[in-house]
C-alpha positions as CSV (number, residue, x, y, z in Angstrom):
1,F,9.8,-19.6,15.0
2,E,13.5,-19.2,16.4
3,P,15.0,-18.1,13.3
4,I,12.9,-15.2,12.9
5,V,14.5,-11.9,14.0
6,P,12.7,-8.8,15.8
7,D,12.9,-6.2,13.7
8,M,10.5,-7.8,11.2
9,E,13.1,-8.4,8.5
10,S,11.9,-11.9,8.3
11,F,9.0,-13.4,6.5
12,P,8.2,-16.3,4.7
13,P,9.5,-17.8,2.2
14,D,12.6,-17.0,3.2
15,L,12.1,-17.3,7.0
16,I,15.6,-16.3,8.0
17,D,16.6,-13.2,6.2
18,L,19.5,-11.4,8.2
19,N,20.2,-8.7,5.5
20,D,17.4,-6.1,5.4
21,K,15.6,-8.1,2.0
22,K,12.3,-7.3,3.2
23,W,13.3,-3.3,3.7
24,G,15.5,-3.9,0.0
25,R,12.4,-5.5,-1.4
26,N,9.7,-3.1,-0.5
27,Y,12.2,-0.5,-1.9
28,T,12.7,-1.9,-5.4
29,G,9.0,-2.0,-5.4
30,I,9.1,1.4,-5.1
31,S,11.3,2.4,-7.4
32,R,9.6,0.2,-10.1
33,A,6.5,2.2,-9.2
34,N,8.8,5.5,-9.6
35,S,10.8,4.4,-12.8
36,A,7.0,3.8,-14.3
37,L,5.7,7.0,-13.0
38,K,8.3,8.9,-15.0
39,V,8.0,6.7,-18.3
40,I,4.1,7.9,-18.4
41,A,4.9,11.6,-17.0
42,A,7.6,11.5,-20.2
43,A,4.8,9.9,-22.7
44,G,1.8,12.8,-21.6
45,S,-1.0,12.7,-23.8
46,D,0.6,10.0,-26.5
47,L,-0.2,7.2,-23.9
48,T,-3.5,5.5,-23.7
49,D,-4.7,5.2,-20.3
50,G,-1.9,7.1,-18.6
51,Q,-3.6,8.4,-15.7
52,L,-5.3,4.8,-14.9
53,K,-1.9,3.4,-15.5
54,A,-0.5,6.1,-12.5
55,A,-3.3,5.4,-10.6
56,E,-2.3,1.5,-10.2
57,L,1.2,2.5,-9.8
58,R,0.8,4.7,-7.1
59,F,-1.6,2.1,-5.5
60,I,1.3,0.0,-5.9
61,R,3.6,2.4,-4.0
62,G,1.3,2.9,-1.6
63,F,1.3,-0.5,-0.7
64,F,5.2,-0.9,-0.2
65,Y,5.3,2.5,1.7
66,F,2.2,1.5,4.1
67,D,4.1,-1.8,4.9
68,L,7.3,0.2,5.6
69,K,5.8,2.4,7.8
70,I,4.0,0.1,10.2
71,H,7.6,-2.2,10.5
72,H,9.6,1.1,10.4
73,K,7.9,4.7,11.8
74,H,10.2,6.4,10.0
75,I,11.6,6.2,6.5
76,P,13.1,7.6,3.5
77,W,10.3,9.2,1.0
78,I,11.2,8.5,-2.5
79,D,9.2,9.7,-5.3
80,E,9.3,9.8,-8.5
81,N,10.3,13.3,-9.2
82,M,13.7,12.8,-7.0
83,T,17.5,12.7,-8.7
84,Q,19.7,10.0,-8.3
85,E,21.4,12.3,-6.2
86,E,18.5,13.9,-3.8
87,I,17.5,9.8,-3.7
88,L,21.0,9.0,-2.1
89,A,20.8,12.2,-0.1
90,A,17.4,11.3,1.8
91,S,16.5,10.5,5.3
92,N,14.1,8.7,7.4
93,R,13.8,12.3,9.2
94,E,12.7,14.5,6.6
95,L,8.9,14.0,6.9
96,T,6.9,13.7,10.2
97,D,5.5,10.7,11.1
98,Q,2.1,12.4,10.1
99,Q,3.8,13.6,7.0
100,L,4.7,10.8,5.9
101,W,0.7,8.8,6.4
102,D,0.1,12.2,4.1
103,K,1.8,10.7,1.7
104,I,1.0,6.8,1.6
105,A,-2.5,8.2,1.9
106,D,-2.1,10.3,-1.1
107,D,-1.3,7.4,-3.5
108,F,-4.2,5.3,-1.9
109,R,-6.7,8.7,-2.6
110,F,-5.4,9.1,-6.0
111,A,-6.2,5.6,-7.1
112,A,-9.9,5.6,-5.5
113,N,-10.9,8.6,-7.1
114,T,-8.7,7.3,-10.7
115,L,-9.9,3.5,-10.7
116,P,-12.9,1.9,-11.8
117,D,-14.7,-0.1,-8.9
118,I,-13.7,-3.3,-10.5
119,Q,-11.2,-4.3,-13.0
120,D,-11.6,-7.2,-15.6
121,D,-8.1,-8.7,-14.8
122,V,-7.7,-10.2,-11.7
123,G,-4.8,-9.3,-9.3
124,R,-5.2,-5.5,-10.4
125,A,-5.8,-2.3,-7.9
126,S,-9.2,-1.3,-7.8
127,A,-10.6,2.1,-6.6
128,L,-13.0,0.1,-4.1
129,S,-9.2,-1.7,-2.8
130,A,-7.6,2.1,-2.9
131,K,-10.7,2.6,-0.3
132,A,-9.6,0.1,1.5
133,Y,-6.4,0.6,1.9
134,L,-6.6,4.4,2.5
135,A,-9.1,3.7,5.0
136,K,-6.6,1.3,7.0
137,T,-4.1,4.1,6.6
138,L,-6.4,7.0,7.8
139,L,-7.0,4.3,11.2
140,F,-3.5,4.3,12.0
141,Q,-2.8,7.8,11.1
142,A,-5.7,8.8,13.6
143,Y,-4.1,7.7,16.4
144,E,-1.6,10.6,16.7
145,Q,1.8,8.9,18.2
146,D,4.9,10.6,19.6
147,D,8.3,9.1,18.8
148,M,8.1,6.9,21.5
149,H,4.7,5.5,20.4
150,N,2.5,7.1,23.2
151,V,-1.1,8.0,21.3
152,V,-0.6,12.0,21.7
153,N,-4.2,12.6,19.7
154,I,-7.1,11.3,18.5
155,N,-7.7,12.6,15.0
156,Q,-12.2,12.7,14.7
157,S,-12.4,14.0,11.7
158,K,-10.2,10.8,9.9
159,L,-11.9,8.2,11.7
160,E,-15.2,9.6,10.4
161,E,-13.5,9.2,6.7
162,V,-12.7,5.4,7.6
163,V,-16.3,4.8,8.8
164,S,-17.3,6.9,5.3
165,L,-14.7,4.7,3.2
166,V,-15.6,1.4,4.6
167,N,-19.2,2.4,4.5
168,D,-19.0,3.0,0.5
169,I,-17.1,-0.5,0.2
170,E,-19.9,-2.3,2.4
171,A,-23.0,-0.6,-0.2
172,S,-20.7,-2.2,-3.5
173,G,-21.7,-5.5,-2.7
174,V,-18.3,-6.7,-4.2
175,Y,-17.1,-8.6,-1.1
176,G,-18.2,-10.1,1.8
177,L,-17.3,-12.9,4.5
178,Y,-17.5,-16.4,3.5
179,D,-19.5,-18.9,5.7
180,D,-16.5,-20.7,6.7
181,Y,-12.9,-18.5,7.2
182,A,-11.4,-21.4,6.1
183,K,-12.7,-20.8,2.9
184,N,-9.6,-18.0,2.5
185,F,-7.2,-20.5,2.5
186,L,-8.5,-22.8,0.0
187,F,-6.9,-22.9,-3.6
188,E,-11.2,-22.9,-5.0
189,Y,-11.7,-19.7,-3.0
190,E,-9.3,-18.1,-4.7
191,N,-9.6,-14.4,-5.2
192,G,-13.0,-14.5,-3.3
193,K,-15.6,-11.9,-1.6
194,E,-13.4,-11.6,0.8
195,S,-9.9,-10.6,-0.8
196,V,-9.7,-7.4,-1.0
197,F,-6.5,-6.8,-3.2
198,A,-4.4,-9.9,-3.0
199,I,-0.6,-10.4,-5.4
200,Q,-1.2,-13.3,-7.8
201,R,1.5,-16.2,-8.2
202,S,2.4,-18.6,-10.3
203,L,3.3,-22.4,-10.5
204,N,5.0,-24.5,-13.1
205,D,4.5,-22.6,-16.1
């Protein structure tokens, strides 16, 4: 594992990633989500299921931001309402640590309140997957940190919301544990009951 660099740039399949690809790929995903959100907003009521599409996009944007946040802590927040000039001038210190968590939580909360509990298409975000990521976000956020990563406060109300969200997810009966942990990694169990949200890949098509 020597080629893996300590600032978390490296990840499969590249393994060696010395050009900030992880950072760049996350912001590419965010940019694409923002571009689509702008199109949906411009279409207004002319677009069928615009709110549902916006909710899926905000889930995806939250997904990318969550990954950036846990690896880098202070990140620039870019949304669909910013001009190109504002994007270029954006700083990773415009929002506090807690404000960034709030923004990410807002995206997952919107998705959780808008999407159906289950989607017909495999790989689409659902209300339940959004609740799971919202719970994960709030769990990180509840342990408030200073700039040196020391926990300075534990927000009990956020922890209570985490428990409530997890109870909702468990009560749905959609997810559960396999009798064998290895099934999570076997093709025949793909998108199974332990999979809250999974990126879909295809081969030889």
